[in-house]
A tleap script that builds the chain and sets N, CA, C and O, in Angstrom:
source leaprc.protein.ff14SB
mol = sequence {
  NMET SER GLU SER CYS ILE PHE CYS ARG ILE
  ALA ARG GLY GLU ILE PRO SER THR ARG LEU
  TYR GLU ASP GLU VAL ALA LEU ALA PHE LEU
  ASP ILE GLY PRO LEU VAL LYS GLY HIE ALA
  LEU VAL ILE PRO ARG GLN HIE VAL ASP PRO
  LEU MET ASP ALA PRO GLU ASP LEU LEU ALA
  ARG LEU ILE ALA VAL VAL ARG ARG VAL ALA
  ARG ALA GLN VAL LYS ALA LEU GLN ALA ASP
  GLY VAL ASN VAL HIE GLN SER ASN GLY ARG
  VAL ALA GLY GLN VAL ILE PRO HIE LEU HIE
  PHE HIE VAL VAL PRO ARG PHE GLU GLY ASP
  GLY LEU SER TRP ASN TRP THR PRO ARG PRO
  TYR ALA ASP PRO HIE GLU ALA GLN ARG LEU
  ALA LEU ASN ILE ARG ALA ALA MET GLU CPRO
}
set mol.1.N position { -72.848 -1.320 13.233 }
set mol.1.CA position { -73.395 -2.158 12.141 }
set mol.1.C position { -73.623 -1.720 10.776 }
set mol.1.O position { -73.652 -0.530 10.460 }
set mol.2.N position { -73.796 -2.755 9.910 }
set mol.2.CA position { -73.678 -2.343 8.360 }
set mol.2.C position { -75.068 -1.910 7.653 }
set mol.2.O position { -75.994 -2.719 7.712 }
set mol.3.N position { -75.193 -1.122 7.229 }
set mol.3.CA position { -76.627 -1.125 6.658 }
set mol.3.C position { -77.074 -2.062 5.977 }
set mol.3.O position { -78.255 -2.326 6.202 }
set mol.4.N position { -76.368 -2.901 4.931 }
set mol.4.CA position { -76.767 -3.995 3.624 }
set mol.4.C position { -76.584 -5.386 4.377 }
set mol.4.O position { -77.201 -6.389 4.019 }
set mol.5.N position { -75.695 -5.375 5.442 }
set mol.5.CA position { -75.830 -6.648 6.132 }
set mol.5.C position { -76.825 -7.468 6.435 }
set mol.5.O position { -77.553 -7.099 7.357 }
set mol.6.N position { -77.073 -8.532 5.889 }
set mol.6.CA position { -78.631 -9.458 6.236 }
set mol.6.C position { -78.693 -9.556 7.850 }
set mol.6.O position { -79.707 -9.269 8.486 }
set mol.7.N position { -77.397 -10.031 8.473 }
set mol.7.CA position { -77.569 -10.172 9.898 }
set mol.7.C position { -77.626 -8.897 10.914 }
set mol.7.O position { -78.253 -8.984 11.970 }
set mol.8.N position { -76.962 -7.754 10.550 }
set mol.8.CA position { -77.220 -6.676 11.046 }
set mol.8.C position { -78.678 -6.122 10.848 }
set mol.8.O position { -79.276 -5.376 11.624 }
set mol.9.N position { -79.086 -6.582 9.780 }
set mol.9.CA position { -80.749 -5.997 9.485 }
set mol.9.C position { -81.550 -6.860 10.562 }
set mol.9.O position { -82.408 -6.354 11.286 }
set mol.10.N position { -81.164 -8.321 10.606 }
set mol.10.CA position { -82.082 -8.994 11.561 }
set mol.10.C position { -81.569 -8.709 12.744 }
set mol.10.O position { -82.395 -9.143 13.547 }
set mol.11.N position { -80.498 -8.132 13.449 }
set mol.11.CA position { -80.130 -7.717 14.597 }
set mol.11.C position { -81.091 -6.401 15.105 }
set mol.11.O position { -81.723 -6.211 16.144 }
set mol.12.N position { -80.900 -5.600 13.897 }
set mol.12.CA position { -81.918 -4.280 13.900 }
set mol.12.C position { -83.369 -4.372 14.117 }
set mol.12.O position { -84.012 -3.377 14.450 }
set mol.13.N position { -84.007 -5.723 13.911 }
set mol.13.CA position { -85.319 -5.983 13.696 }
set mol.13.C position { -86.109 -5.646 12.372 }
set mol.13.O position { -87.317 -5.449 12.240 }
set mol.14.N position { -85.209 -5.633 11.524 }
set mol.14.CA position { -85.757 -4.832 10.076 }
set mol.14.C position { -86.198 -6.037 9.178 }
set mol.14.O position { -86.943 -5.846 8.217 }
set mol.15.N position { -85.665 -7.447 9.549 }
set mol.15.CA position { -86.115 -8.696 8.991 }
set mol.15.C position { -85.961 -9.377 9.998 }
set mol.15.O position { -85.060 -9.446 10.834 }
set mol.16.N position { -87.557 -10.227 9.769 }
set mol.16.CA position { -88.269 -11.091 11.208 }
set mol.16.C position { -87.284 -12.378 11.191 }
set mol.16.O position { -86.922 -12.947 10.162 }
set mol.17.N position { -86.912 -12.737 12.511 }
set mol.17.CA position { -86.421 -13.910 12.767 }
set mol.17.C position { -87.168 -14.592 13.842 }
set mol.17.O position { -88.131 -14.060 14.395 }
set mol.18.N position { -86.741 -15.732 14.131 }
set mol.18.CA position { -87.384 -16.521 15.110 }
set mol.18.C position { -86.375 -16.708 16.354 }
set mol.18.O position { -85.724 -17.744 16.481 }
set mol.19.N position { -86.290 -15.648 17.251 }
set mol.19.CA position { -85.150 -15.439 18.188 }
set mol.19.C position { -85.492 -16.541 19.269 }
set mol.19.O position { -86.619 -16.896 19.614 }
set mol.20.N position { -84.328 -16.985 19.708 }
set mol.20.CA position { -84.123 -17.791 20.819 }
set mol.20.C position { -83.515 -17.088 22.071 }
set mol.20.O position { -83.794 -17.566 23.171 }
set mol.21.N position { -82.651 -15.915 21.991 }
set mol.21.CA position { -81.974 -15.321 22.863 }
set mol.21.C position { -81.371 -13.902 22.231 }
set mol.21.O position { -81.057 -13.665 21.065 }
set mol.22.N position { -81.326 -13.135 23.276 }
set mol.22.CA position { -80.675 -11.861 22.956 }
set mol.22.C position { -80.413 -11.245 24.107 }
set mol.22.O position { -81.031 -11.450 25.152 }
set mol.23.N position { -79.275 -10.288 23.931 }
set mol.23.CA position { -78.878 -9.229 24.965 }
set mol.23.C position { -78.154 -8.476 24.059 }
set mol.23.O position { -78.028 -8.752 22.866 }
set mol.24.N position { -77.593 -7.350 24.736 }
set mol.24.CA position { -76.956 -6.109 24.275 }
set mol.24.C position { -75.872 -6.498 23.377 }
set mol.24.O position { -75.448 -5.651 22.591 }
set mol.25.N position { -75.391 -7.622 23.392 }
set mol.25.CA position { -74.120 -8.145 22.660 }
set mol.25.C position { -74.316 -8.912 21.332 }
set mol.25.O position { -73.928 -8.888 20.164 }
set mol.26.N position { -75.290 -9.742 22.316 }
set mol.26.CA position { -75.460 -11.327 21.016 }
set mol.26.C position { -77.084 -11.550 20.906 }
set mol.26.O position { -78.013 -11.241 21.652 }
set mol.27.N position { -77.012 -12.186 19.712 }
set mol.27.CA position { -78.597 -12.492 19.349 }
set mol.27.C position { -78.315 -14.162 18.429 }
set mol.27.O position { -77.566 -14.561 17.537 }
set mol.28.N position { -79.433 -14.749 19.308 }
set mol.28.CA position { -79.468 -16.287 18.925 }
set mol.28.C position { -80.778 -16.496 18.081 }
set mol.28.O position { -81.852 -16.093 18.526 }
set mol.29.N position { -80.704 -17.015 17.076 }
set mol.29.CA position { -82.217 -17.266 16.263 }
set mol.29.C position { -82.137 -18.512 15.649 }
set mol.29.O position { -81.020 -19.029 15.669 }
set mol.30.N position { -83.277 -19.289 14.965 }
set mol.30.CA position { -83.128 -20.105 14.232 }
set mol.30.C position { -82.731 -19.873 12.778 }
set mol.30.O position { -83.069 -18.831 12.216 }
set mol.31.N position { -82.106 -20.703 12.228 }
set mol.31.CA position { -81.539 -20.654 10.884 }
set mol.31.C position { -83.108 -20.845 9.996 }
set mol.31.O position { -84.030 -21.472 10.519 }
set mol.32.N position { -83.249 -20.176 8.523 }
set mol.32.CA position { -84.183 -20.137 8.040 }
set mol.32.C position { -83.929 -21.329 7.325 }
set mol.32.O position { -84.947 -21.954 7.025 }
set mol.33.N position { -82.769 -21.852 6.944 }
set mol.33.CA position { -82.755 -23.026 6.240 }
set mol.33.C position { -81.565 -24.413 7.122 }
set mol.33.O position { -80.455 -24.887 6.883 }
set mol.34.N position { -82.403 -24.556 7.953 }
set mol.34.CA position { -81.615 -25.581 8.720 }
set mol.34.C position { -81.151 -26.899 8.036 }
set mol.34.O position { -81.738 -27.445 7.102 }
set mol.35.N position { -79.776 -27.417 8.763 }
set mol.35.CA position { -79.293 -28.597 8.306 }
set mol.35.C position { -80.264 -29.529 9.057 }
set mol.35.O position { -80.609 -30.565 8.488 }
set mol.36.N position { -80.667 -29.285 10.115 }
set mol.36.CA position { -81.717 -30.167 11.060 }
set mol.36.C position { -82.430 -29.149 11.668 }
set mol.36.O position { -82.150 -27.950 11.696 }
set mol.37.N position { -83.719 -29.940 12.328 }
set mol.37.CA position { -84.795 -28.750 12.734 }
set mol.37.C position { -83.848 -28.273 14.294 }
set mol.37.O position { -83.119 -28.941 15.026 }
set mol.38.N position { -84.093 -27.458 14.316 }
set mol.38.CA position { -83.623 -26.664 15.559 }
set mol.38.C position { -82.077 -25.924 15.408 }
set mol.38.O position { -81.519 -25.298 16.310 }
set mol.39.N position { -81.654 -26.111 14.325 }
set mol.39.CA position { -80.351 -25.569 13.663 }
set mol.39.C position { -80.656 -24.022 14.222 }
set mol.39.O position { -81.778 -23.528 14.107 }
set mol.40.N position { -79.497 -23.285 14.861 }
set mol.40.CA position { -79.577 -21.910 15.315 }
set mol.40.C position { -78.315 -21.230 14.756 }
set mol.40.O position { -77.307 -21.812 14.354 }
set mol.41.N position { -78.538 -19.889 14.797 }
set mol.41.CA position { -76.989 -19.185 14.551 }
set mol.41.C position { -77.037 -18.036 15.899 }
set mol.41.O position { -78.016 -17.479 16.395 }
set mol.42.N position { -75.744 -17.949 16.214 }
set mol.42.CA position { -75.263 -17.213 17.405 }
set mol.42.C position { -74.615 -15.908 16.380 }
set mol.42.O position { -73.666 -16.151 15.634 }
set mol.43.N position { -75.061 -14.919 16.425 }
set mol.43.CA position { -74.208 -13.611 16.090 }
set mol.43.C position { -74.234 -12.429 16.864 }
set mol.43.O position { -75.159 -12.069 17.593 }
set mol.44.N position { -72.787 -11.644 16.593 }
set mol.44.CA position { -72.433 -10.581 17.487 }
set mol.44.C position { -73.843 -9.098 16.982 }
set mol.44.O position { -74.189 -8.880 15.821 }
set mol.45.N position { -74.139 -8.676 17.669 }
set mol.45.CA position { -74.943 -7.295 17.275 }
set mol.45.C position { -74.424 -6.586 16.278 }
set mol.45.O position { -75.016 -6.227 15.260 }
set mol.46.N position { -72.954 -6.320 16.665 }
set mol.46.CA position { -72.005 -5.547 15.996 }
set mol.46.C position { -71.581 -6.096 15.102 }
set mol.46.O position { -71.484 -7.315 15.242 }
set mol.47.N position { -71.085 -5.435 13.648 }
set mol.47.CA position { -70.747 -6.047 12.681 }
set mol.47.C position { -69.409 -6.505 12.701 }
set mol.47.O position { -68.516 -5.658 12.682 }
set mol.48.N position { -69.144 -7.631 12.735 }
set mol.48.CA position { -67.522 -8.069 12.713 }
set mol.48.C position { -67.591 -9.252 11.761 }
set mol.48.O position { -68.453 -10.118 11.614 }
set mol.49.N position { -66.465 -9.039 11.178 }
set mol.49.CA position { -65.958 -10.009 10.479 }
set mol.49.C position { -64.560 -9.852 9.840 }
set mol.49.O position { -64.225 -8.718 9.498 }
set mol.50.N position { -63.733 -10.865 9.654 }
set mol.50.CA position { -63.951 -12.406 10.146 }
set mol.50.C position { -63.841 -12.681 11.824 }
set mol.50.O position { -63.968 -11.818 12.693 }
set mol.51.N position { -63.627 -13.815 11.986 }
set mol.51.CA position { -63.354 -14.185 13.525 }
set mol.51.C position { -62.259 -13.712 14.007 }
set mol.51.O position { -62.216 -13.413 15.200 }
set mol.52.N position { -61.000 -13.528 13.065 }
set mol.52.CA position { -59.600 -13.070 13.709 }
set mol.52.C position { -59.777 -11.805 13.689 }
set mol.52.O position { -58.626 -11.385 13.572 }
set mol.53.N position { -60.583 -10.755 13.731 }
set mol.53.CA position { -60.596 -9.498 13.964 }
set mol.53.C position { -61.671 -9.014 14.956 }
set mol.53.O position { -61.958 -7.835 15.162 }
set mol.54.N position { -62.271 -10.180 15.590 }
set mol.54.CA position { -63.404 -9.857 16.795 }
set mol.54.C position { -62.479 -9.634 18.005 }
set mol.54.O position { -61.434 -10.224 18.279 }
set mol.55.N position { -63.066 -8.708 18.621 }
set mol.55.CA position { -62.260 -8.530 20.037 }
set mol.55.C position { -62.501 -9.943 21.281 }
set mol.55.O position { -63.552 -10.583 21.293 }
set mol.56.N position { -61.688 -10.149 21.960 }
set mol.56.CA position { -61.552 -11.474 22.548 }
set mol.56.C position { -62.840 -11.430 23.694 }
set mol.56.O position { -63.405 -12.415 24.169 }
set mol.57.N position { -63.102 -10.103 23.964 }
set mol.57.CA position { -63.968 -10.253 25.096 }
set mol.57.C position { -65.479 -10.470 24.507 }
set mol.57.O position { -66.468 -10.887 25.108 }
set mol.58.N position { -65.318 -9.956 22.805 }
set mol.58.CA position { -66.976 -10.434 22.370 }
set mol.58.C position { -66.916 -11.828 21.832 }
set mol.58.O position { -67.977 -12.232 21.356 }
set mol.59.N position { -65.810 -12.718 21.805 }
set mol.59.CA position { -65.721 -13.720 21.450 }
set mol.59.C position { -66.324 -14.624 22.535 }
set mol.59.O position { -67.208 -15.464 22.367 }
set mol.60.N position { -65.646 -14.283 23.763 }
set mol.60.CA position { -65.991 -14.904 25.230 }
set mol.60.C position { -67.437 -14.768 25.238 }
set mol.60.O position { -68.026 -15.847 25.296 }
set mol.61.N position { -68.234 -13.629 25.190 }
set mol.61.CA position { -69.794 -13.418 25.278 }
set mol.61.C position { -70.227 -14.297 24.118 }
set mol.61.O position { -71.058 -15.151 24.426 }
set mol.62.N position { -69.873 -14.271 22.968 }
set mol.62.CA position { -70.619 -15.040 21.823 }
set mol.62.C position { -70.487 -16.573 22.119 }
set mol.62.O position { -71.469 -17.258 21.832 }
set mol.63.N position { -69.219 -17.292 22.744 }
set mol.63.CA position { -69.242 -18.652 22.832 }
set mol.63.C position { -70.117 -19.188 24.206 }
set mol.63.O position { -70.576 -20.327 24.295 }
set mol.64.N position { -70.240 -18.219 25.170 }
set mol.64.CA position { -71.393 -18.414 26.333 }
set mol.64.C position { -72.677 -18.528 25.712 }
set mol.64.O position { -73.482 -19.387 26.074 }
set mol.65.N position { -72.900 -17.756 24.850 }
set mol.65.CA position { -74.443 -17.769 24.219 }
set mol.65.C position { -74.343 -19.066 23.532 }
set mol.65.O position { -75.275 -19.819 23.816 }
set mol.66.N position { -73.326 -19.624 22.566 }
set mol.66.CA position { -73.546 -20.920 22.050 }
set mol.66.C position { -73.626 -21.631 22.858 }
set mol.66.O position { -74.687 -22.249 22.762 }
set mol.67.N position { -72.822 -22.038 24.003 }
set mol.67.CA position { -72.960 -23.176 24.870 }
set mol.67.C position { -74.393 -22.986 25.652 }
set mol.67.O position { -74.980 -23.966 26.110 }
set mol.68.N position { -74.843 -21.828 25.755 }
set mol.68.CA position { -76.346 -21.938 26.638 }
set mol.68.C position { -77.521 -22.171 25.248 }
set mol.68.O position { -78.727 -22.240 25.488 }
set mol.69.N position { -77.117 -22.250 24.182 }
set mol.69.CA position { -78.317 -22.411 23.066 }
set mol.69.C position { -77.643 -24.071 22.917 }
set mol.69.O position { -78.557 -24.863 22.689 }
set mol.70.N position { -76.690 -24.539 22.971 }
set mol.70.CA position { -76.399 -25.839 22.808 }
set mol.70.C position { -77.012 -26.888 23.694 }
set mol.70.O position { -77.466 -27.973 23.332 }
set mol.71.N position { -76.940 -26.262 25.245 }
set mol.71.CA position { -77.368 -26.750 26.587 }
set mol.71.C position { -78.971 -26.949 26.079 }
set mol.71.O position { -79.409 -28.096 26.178 }
set mol.72.N position { -79.883 -25.895 25.537 }
set mol.72.CA position { -81.273 -25.941 25.370 }
set mol.72.C position { -81.423 -26.840 24.530 }
set mol.72.O position { -82.106 -27.833 24.782 }
set mol.73.N position { -80.746 -26.637 23.249 }
set mol.73.CA position { -81.235 -27.925 22.042 }
set mol.73.C position { -81.145 -29.247 22.894 }
set mol.73.O position { -82.184 -29.904 22.959 }
set mol.74.N position { -80.138 -29.676 23.492 }
set mol.74.CA position { -79.934 -31.046 24.016 }
set mol.74.C position { -81.209 -31.226 25.100 }
set mol.74.O position { -81.737 -32.333 25.203 }
set mol.75.N position { -81.677 -30.097 25.897 }
set mol.75.CA position { -82.620 -30.618 27.126 }
set mol.75.C position { -83.923 -30.100 26.156 }
set mol.75.O position { -84.603 -31.116 26.008 }
set mol.76.N position { -84.356 -29.355 25.675 }
set mol.76.CA position { -85.830 -29.213 24.624 }
set mol.76.C position { -86.036 -30.077 23.695 }
set mol.76.O position { -87.170 -30.479 23.438 }
set mol.77.N position { -84.650 -30.601 22.873 }
set mol.77.CA position { -85.129 -31.261 21.858 }
set mol.77.C position { -84.634 -32.753 22.089 }
set mol.77.O position { -84.466 -33.483 21.112 }
set mol.78.N position { -84.442 -33.128 23.161 }
set mol.78.CA position { -83.722 -34.391 23.359 }
set mol.78.C position { -82.744 -34.535 22.406 }
set mol.78.O position { -82.567 -35.657 21.933 }
set mol.79.N position { -82.094 -33.636 22.046 }
set mol.79.CA position { -80.723 -33.731 20.770 }
set mol.79.C position { -79.663 -34.883 21.663 }
set mol.79.O position { -79.566 -34.959 22.888 }
set mol.80.N position { -79.013 -35.624 20.743 }
set mol.80.CA position { -78.016 -36.713 21.183 }
set mol.80.C position { -76.573 -35.920 21.036 }
set mol.80.O position { -75.551 -36.473 21.442 }
set mol.81.N position { -76.534 -34.843 20.549 }
set mol.81.CA position { -75.264 -34.356 20.433 }
set mol.81.C position { -75.614 -32.689 19.873 }
set mol.81.O position { -76.722 -32.265 19.544 }
set mol.82.N position { -74.606 -32.104 19.884 }
set mol.82.CA position { -74.311 -30.915 19.259 }
set mol.82.C position { -73.174 -30.555 18.203 }
set mol.82.O position { -72.062 -30.878 18.622 }
set mol.83.N position { -73.168 -29.986 16.978 }
set mol.83.CA position { -72.098 -29.698 16.420 }
set mol.83.C position { -72.117 -28.071 16.101 }
set mol.83.O position { -72.985 -27.465 15.473 }
set mol.84.N position { -70.946 -27.546 16.695 }
set mol.84.CA position { -70.807 -26.047 16.348 }
set mol.84.C position { -69.940 -25.639 15.220 }
set mol.84.O position { -68.749 -25.947 15.261 }
set mol.85.N position { -70.377 -25.033 14.305 }
set mol.85.CA position { -69.246 -24.761 13.334 }
set mol.85.C position { -69.409 -23.188 13.048 }
set mol.85.O position { -70.444 -22.522 13.085 }
set mol.86.N position { -68.266 -22.833 12.790 }
set mol.86.CA position { -67.924 -21.227 12.168 }
set mol.86.C position { -66.993 -21.494 10.959 }
set mol.86.O position { -66.194 -22.416 10.800 }
set mol.87.N position { -67.298 -20.448 10.140 }
set mol.87.CA position { -66.453 -20.412 8.554 }
set mol.87.C position { -66.108 -18.986 8.725 }
set mol.87.O position { -66.713 -18.125 9.363 }
set mol.88.N position { -64.998 -18.897 8.020 }
set mol.88.CA position { -64.544 -17.527 7.717 }
set mol.88.C position { -63.803 -17.515 6.313 }
set mol.88.O position { -62.734 -18.083 6.093 }
set mol.89.N position { -64.544 -16.775 5.394 }
set mol.89.CA position { -64.296 -16.793 4.063 }
set mol.89.C position { -64.920 -17.318 2.924 }
set mol.89.O position { -65.179 -18.510 3.086 }
set mol.90.N position { -65.250 -16.889 1.857 }
set mol.90.CA position { -65.805 -17.701 1.038 }
set mol.90.C position { -65.289 -18.944 0.401 }
set mol.90.O position { -66.014 -19.518 -0.412 }
set mol.91.N position { -64.237 -19.368 0.655 }
set mol.91.CA position { -63.610 -20.600 0.183 }
set mol.91.C position { -63.570 -21.728 1.394 }
set mol.91.O position { -63.278 -22.922 1.460 }
set mol.92.N position { -64.079 -20.577 2.434 }
set mol.92.CA position { -64.221 -21.633 3.929 }
set mol.92.C position { -65.839 -22.151 3.835 }
set mol.92.O position { -66.328 -23.043 4.529 }
set mol.93.N position { -66.522 -21.375 2.818 }
set mol.93.CA position { -68.100 -21.802 2.681 }
set mol.93.C position { -68.804 -20.889 3.820 }
set mol.93.O position { -69.746 -21.228 4.536 }
set mol.94.N position { -68.172 -19.745 3.816 }
set mol.94.CA position { -69.016 -18.753 4.941 }
set mol.94.C position { -69.911 -17.863 3.891 }
set mol.94.O position { -69.318 -17.208 3.033 }
set mol.95.N position { -71.107 -17.849 3.954 }
set mol.95.CA position { -72.154 -17.145 2.773 }
set mol.95.C position { -72.332 -15.710 3.166 }
set mol.95.O position { -72.510 -14.801 2.355 }
set mol.96.N position { -72.264 -15.554 4.619 }
set mol.96.CA position { -72.793 -13.989 5.152 }
set mol.96.C position { -71.655 -13.753 5.582 }
set mol.96.O position { -71.021 -14.598 6.214 }
set mol.97.N position { -71.160 -12.458 5.290 }
set mol.97.CA position { -69.935 -12.050 5.628 }
set mol.97.C position { -70.033 -11.129 7.161 }
set mol.97.O position { -69.567 -9.997 7.293 }
set mol.98.N position { -70.648 -11.799 8.091 }
set mol.98.CA position { -71.166 -11.424 9.472 }
set mol.98.C position { -70.278 -12.505 10.409 }
set mol.98.O position { -70.440 -13.667 10.038 }
set mol.99.N position { -69.541 -12.370 11.337 }
set mol.99.CA position { -69.337 -13.282 12.200 }
set mol.99.C position { -70.479 -14.265 12.927 }
set mol.99.O position { -71.392 -13.681 13.512 }
set mol.100.N position { -70.477 -15.527 12.923 }
set mol.100.CA position { -71.537 -16.401 12.949 }
set mol.100.C position { -71.335 -17.691 13.526 }
set mol.100.O position { -70.414 -18.363 13.060 }
set mol.101.N position { -72.037 -18.170 14.469 }
set mol.101.CA position { -71.700 -19.595 14.840 }
set mol.101.C position { -73.207 -20.564 14.666 }
set mol.101.O position { -74.316 -20.234 15.085 }
set mol.102.N position { -72.879 -21.736 13.977 }
set mol.102.CA position { -74.111 -22.571 13.872 }
set mol.102.C position { -73.903 -23.126 14.632 }
set mol.102.O position { -72.727 -23.350 14.918 }
set mol.103.N position { -75.155 -23.749 15.512 }
set mol.103.CA position { -75.225 -24.315 16.532 }
set mol.103.C position { -76.706 -25.539 16.008 }
set mol.103.O position { -77.897 -25.346 15.765 }
set mol.104.N position { -76.016 -26.498 16.020 }
set mol.104.CA position { -76.635 -27.752 15.331 }
set mol.104.C position { -76.912 -28.978 16.294 }
set mol.104.O position { -76.064 -29.662 16.867 }
set mol.105.N position { -78.155 -29.090 16.341 }
set mol.105.CA position { -78.743 -30.262 17.425 }
set mol.105.C position { -78.517 -31.439 16.332 }
set mol.105.O position { -78.650 -31.479 15.109 }
set mol.106.N position { -78.151 -32.302 17.231 }
set mol.106.CA position { -77.821 -33.681 16.164 }
set mol.106.C position { -78.611 -35.090 16.813 }
set mol.106.O position { -78.729 -35.220 18.032 }
set mol.107.N position { -78.996 -35.852 16.093 }
set mol.107.CA position { -79.918 -36.743 16.769 }
set mol.107.C position { -79.467 -37.782 15.782 }
set mol.107.O position { -79.384 -37.578 14.570 }
set mol.108.N position { -79.087 -39.294 16.595 }
set mol.108.CA position { -79.364 -40.490 16.007 }
set mol.108.C position { -79.817 -40.747 14.557 }
set mol.108.O position { -80.984 -41.128 14.473 }
set mol.109.N position { -79.277 -40.645 13.631 }
set mol.109.CA position { -80.117 -41.376 12.544 }
set mol.109.C position { -80.168 -39.817 11.737 }
set mol.109.O position { -80.431 -39.883 10.537 }
set mol.110.N position { -80.003 -38.835 12.148 }
set mol.110.CA position { -80.509 -37.639 11.210 }
set mol.110.C position { -79.857 -37.505 9.847 }
set mol.110.O position { -80.255 -36.645 9.061 }
set mol.111.N position { -78.885 -38.317 9.551 }
set mol.111.CA position { -78.643 -38.335 7.877 }
set mol.111.C position { -77.519 -37.397 7.494 }
set mol.111.O position { -76.959 -37.533 6.407 }
set mol.112.N position { -77.087 -36.225 8.553 }
set mol.112.CA position { -76.273 -35.272 8.313 }
set mol.112.C position { -75.061 -35.968 8.521 }
set mol.112.O position { -74.846 -36.917 9.276 }
set mol.113.N position { -74.125 -35.240 7.581 }
set mol.113.CA position { -72.633 -35.904 7.776 }
set mol.113.C position { -71.823 -34.692 7.276 }
set mol.113.O position { -72.210 -33.776 6.550 }
set mol.114.N position { -70.571 -34.901 7.845 }
set mol.114.CA position { -69.721 -33.475 7.751 }
set mol.114.C position { -68.705 -33.841 6.254 }
set mol.114.O position { -68.117 -32.958 5.629 }
set mol.115.N position { -68.679 -35.205 5.915 }
set mol.115.CA position { -67.783 -35.933 4.865 }
set mol.115.C position { -66.488 -34.991 5.172 }
set mol.115.O position { -66.163 -33.985 4.541 }
set mol.116.N position { -65.727 -35.654 6.475 }
set mol.116.CA position { -64.479 -35.097 6.929 }
set mol.116.C position { -63.562 -36.183 6.597 }
set mol.116.O position { -63.524 -37.295 7.124 }
set mol.117.N position { -62.756 -35.684 5.567 }
set mol.117.CA position { -61.520 -36.658 4.984 }
set mol.117.C position { -60.235 -36.539 5.469 }
set mol.117.O position { -59.557 -35.704 4.869 }
set mol.118.N position { -59.713 -37.105 6.347 }
set mol.118.CA position { -58.586 -37.050 7.026 }
set mol.118.C position { -57.080 -37.157 5.829 }
set mol.118.O position { -56.775 -38.265 5.386 }
set mol.119.N position { -56.394 -36.095 5.491 }
set mol.119.CA position { -55.199 -36.182 4.652 }
set mol.119.C position { -53.904 -35.998 5.723 }
set mol.119.O position { -53.707 -35.022 6.446 }
set mol.120.N position { -52.988 -37.353 5.603 }
set mol.120.CA position { -51.692 -37.159 6.239 }
set mol.120.C position { -50.650 -36.170 5.661 }
set mol.120.O position { -50.608 -35.722 4.515 }
set mol.121.N position { -49.791 -35.916 6.735 }
set mol.121.CA position { -48.653 -34.955 6.475 }
set mol.121.C position { -47.891 -35.828 5.315 }
set mol.121.O position { -48.213 -37.012 5.216 }
set mol.122.N position { -47.014 -35.359 4.541 }
set mol.122.CA position { -46.347 -35.984 3.850 }
set mol.122.C position { -45.228 -36.862 4.560 }
set mol.122.O position { -45.162 -38.086 4.454 }
set mol.123.N position { -44.393 -36.102 5.268 }
set mol.123.CA position { -43.539 -36.746 6.045 }
set mol.123.C position { -43.510 -36.547 7.559 }
set mol.123.O position { -44.501 -35.979 8.019 }
set mol.124.N position { -42.755 -36.835 8.237 }
set mol.124.CA position { -42.926 -36.686 9.751 }
set mol.124.C position { -42.509 -35.404 10.253 }
set mol.124.O position { -42.887 -35.019 11.359 }
set mol.125.N position { -41.707 -34.672 9.466 }
set mol.125.CA position { -41.140 -33.367 9.596 }
set mol.125.C position { -41.945 -32.053 9.100 }
set mol.125.O position { -41.646 -30.885 9.349 }
set mol.126.N position { -43.154 -32.577 8.255 }
set mol.126.CA position { -43.771 -31.214 7.653 }
set mol.126.C position { -44.815 -30.687 8.696 }
set mol.126.O position { -45.004 -29.472 8.760 }
set mol.127.N position { -45.441 -31.464 9.443 }
set mol.127.CA position { -45.797 -31.100 10.711 }
set mol.127.C position { -45.313 -30.373 11.550 }
set mol.127.O position { -46.026 -29.496 12.036 }
set mol.128.N position { -44.112 -30.506 11.920 }
set mol.128.CA position { -43.145 -29.939 12.657 }
set mol.128.C position { -42.850 -28.196 12.138 }
set mol.128.O position { -43.045 -27.143 12.746 }
set mol.129.N position { -42.283 -28.486 10.700 }
set mol.129.CA position { -42.225 -27.266 9.848 }
set mol.129.C position { -43.742 -26.109 9.994 }
set mol.129.O position { -43.853 -24.930 10.332 }
set mol.130.N position { -44.485 -26.907 9.657 }
set mol.130.CA position { -45.973 -26.112 9.981 }
set mol.130.C position { -46.307 -25.283 11.235 }
set mol.130.O position { -46.568 -24.084 11.334 }
set mol.131.N position { -46.226 -26.255 12.168 }
set mol.131.CA position { -46.166 -25.880 13.578 }
set mol.131.C position { -45.165 -24.494 13.868 }
set mol.131.O position { -45.623 -23.461 14.356 }
set mol.132.N position { -43.877 -24.647 13.519 }
set mol.132.CA position { -43.035 -23.579 13.582 }
set mol.132.C position { -43.550 -22.384 12.870 }
set mol.132.O position { -43.468 -21.401 13.607 }
set mol.133.N position { -44.023 -22.122 11.767 }
set mol.133.CA position { -44.635 -21.403 11.247 }
set mol.133.C position { -45.619 -20.511 11.801 }
set mol.133.O position { -45.614 -19.281 11.862 }
set mol.134.N position { -46.640 -21.535 12.276 }
set mol.134.CA position { -48.028 -20.863 12.640 }
set mol.134.C position { -47.603 -20.397 14.177 }
set mol.134.O position { -48.161 -19.366 14.551 }
set mol.135.N position { -46.698 -21.012 15.105 }
set mol.135.CA position { -46.218 -20.377 16.163 }
set mol.135.C position { -45.678 -19.059 15.891 }
set mol.135.O position { -46.068 -18.088 16.540 }
set mol.136.N position { -44.832 -18.961 15.002 }
set mol.136.CA position { -44.193 -17.854 14.705 }
set mol.136.C position { -45.063 -16.682 14.303 }
set mol.136.O position { -44.565 -15.557 14.350 }
set mol.137.N position { -46.365 -16.847 13.897 }
set mol.137.CA position { -47.347 -16.008 13.862 }
set mol.137.C position { -48.194 -15.680 14.442 }
set mol.137.O position { -48.994 -14.842 14.027 }
set mol.138.N position { -48.289 -16.415 15.907 }
set mol.138.CA position { -49.243 -16.210 16.672 }
set mol.138.C position { -48.946 -14.836 17.126 }
set mol.138.O position { -47.782 -14.441 17.185 }
set mol.139.N position { -50.139 -13.950 17.511 }
set mol.139.CA position { -49.912 -12.722 18.617 }
set mol.139.C position { -49.660 -13.157 19.850 }
set mol.139.O position { -49.979 -14.276 20.252 }
set mol.140.N position { -49.004 -12.193 20.592 }
set mol.140.CA position { -48.722 -12.551 21.994 }
set mol.140.C position { -50.145 -12.639 22.604 }
set mol.140.O position { -50.290 -12.925 23.793 }
savepdb mol mol.pdb
quit
């Protein structure tokens, strides 16, 4: 754990949080600045950042907790859906440099919008060139 990381401090109990779930690997708690009431964060107890450096077994445990929280939000809050969001790096909107997943319950008419604007590829071959480069960079 990092001494100064706010999420590590929450995991250690040094900073209060409204906890929803915890085990030896993960912690889920309500976001103090929710996009929608019931918005939760799921973090690993160990300090890991970014997603690309996280061990696969840790990611599997975290996504299982994300699913558990999402199911509970739908059941307990009668949410109409759930958004799961995860960012890596400041340019991607990450504020706290500790791996975390946002689990946001959604309700018809809640007014939340992701402002997703699709941008087409320049030509039919651009996607193929990008895919070729990405596949070549993938770890086995």
